[in-house]
N, C-alpha and C positions, 0 to 999 in steps of 0.2 A: 727980195725975193721972200717968199716965203712957203713953208714948207705946209702942204696942205693935209690933209687926216689922210686922203687917198693915198698919198707918197708913204707917210708912213706906216699905213698897212701894208705896203709894198716892200716896205724894206726889212718888216718883220717877220715877212711871209717870206723874202728873199732868208732872212738870217735863220728860219725856222728849216729851211729847207737844208743850208750849207751845215745847220748842226747835226738833221735828220742824214746826208750824205757822212759827214766825218762818224757821225755813232757806224753806219753802215760800213765802215772800209775794213775793221779789226773781223767782223765775221762773214764780210764776203771774201777776206784774203785766207781768214782759218778755212773757208771753205773751197777753196781753190787749192788749197793743200791738200786736203781730205780727196778732192775730184785727182789730184796727181797722183797721191798716191793708191787709188783706185786703178788709177788706169796703168801705175808700174804694176801692182800686185795683179793687174787682170794679163797685162804684156807678161810677166814670168806666167804666170800660170798656162797662158798660150804654148809658152815656149817649152814647158813641161809636157800638155799635154796632147801635142801634135804626134811627136813620139810613139806615143803610147797609142793614140787611136791607129798611126800606122802598124806599128808592131802586132796591133790587135786587128787590123784587116788584113796582114801578112798571116797570122793565125788562121784565121777563118778560111782564105784560099787553102792553105796547105792543108786544113780539115776537109775541104769540100776535095780534094785532087785525093786524098787517103779517100774519102767515102765513094768515091768514082772508083777506085782500085775494088776496096771490096763489093762494087757491085760487081764490076767486072767477075772477080774471084766466086762469088754467091750465083751469078748466072752461069758460070763452069759447072759449080760446082752440083747446079741442079739439072743442067744438060748430062753430065755423069752420071748421075742418078738415073734420071731416066734411059741411058744407054745400057748402064749395068741391070734395070728393071727389063728392059728390050730384051736383052744378052741370055739372061738368066731365064725368061718365058721360052726364050729360041732354043737353050739345051734343055731345058724339060722337056718341052715338046719333040723335039729332037732326040734325044739319048731313052725320056723313059716311056715315049709311047712304042716302040719296040718291048721292052724288056715287060711290060705292062701285058702286048701280044703273048710273047712267052709266057707270061707266069700266068692268064688264063688257059694257053694251052697244057702247061705243064698240070694244072688244077686239073682240066679234062680228063686228061692219060691216067693222075693218081686216082681219080676218083671213079676211072672204070675199071682199074685193077684192083682197088683197095673196097668197092662195092659201094659205096657212098652215093645216091643217086640224086643228080642233078636237078634242079627244078621241079624236083619230083616227078620227075621220068625214069623208070625203072634201070639196072646194071645192062649194058649193053645196047640198048635201047630197045627192046623187047621187052614184051609181058613174059614173068615166070612160068614155067610150064608146071602143069599140073600134075602131080605123082599120083596113080590112084594107091588109094590104102592097100597092103597086102592081103588085110583079112577079107577084101572086098573083092578081091580076085579070086580068091581061091572059093570064094559060094558059089559064083558062077559056074 
C-alpha cells in the first residue's frame, strides 16, 4: 500500500490546521479572560449605577413636587396681589370721592368769601357794580 501524493498533501494540510489550532488556543484563552473581566466590570458598574439612577429619579420626583408647590404659592400670591389691587381701588373710590366732593365745595365757599373768582366768574356770581365817580356826580 502506497501513499499517494494526494494523501501526503492531506496529511500536511491536517498538520497545518492542527498547528494553527494549537497556536490559536492561547490567544483565544486570553481573549476569554478579557471578556470575563469585562463582564465582571460591567456587572459591578451596573450594581453601582442602578442605585445612583434610582436616587437621581427620586430627586427629580421630589424636585417636581417642590415646583408644583411653588407654582401653587405663586398663583396664590398673584391672586392676592389682584385682590389687594381691587380692594385698593374700591377703598380709594369709596373714601376719596366724598372727600374730593367736600374739598371742591370748601374751595367754592373759600373762593366766595376770599374773593378769588372761580373759572373767570366774578365774586358772588354777579357782575361788579359800577360806582359813579364823586366828581362826576357833583357836576351834574
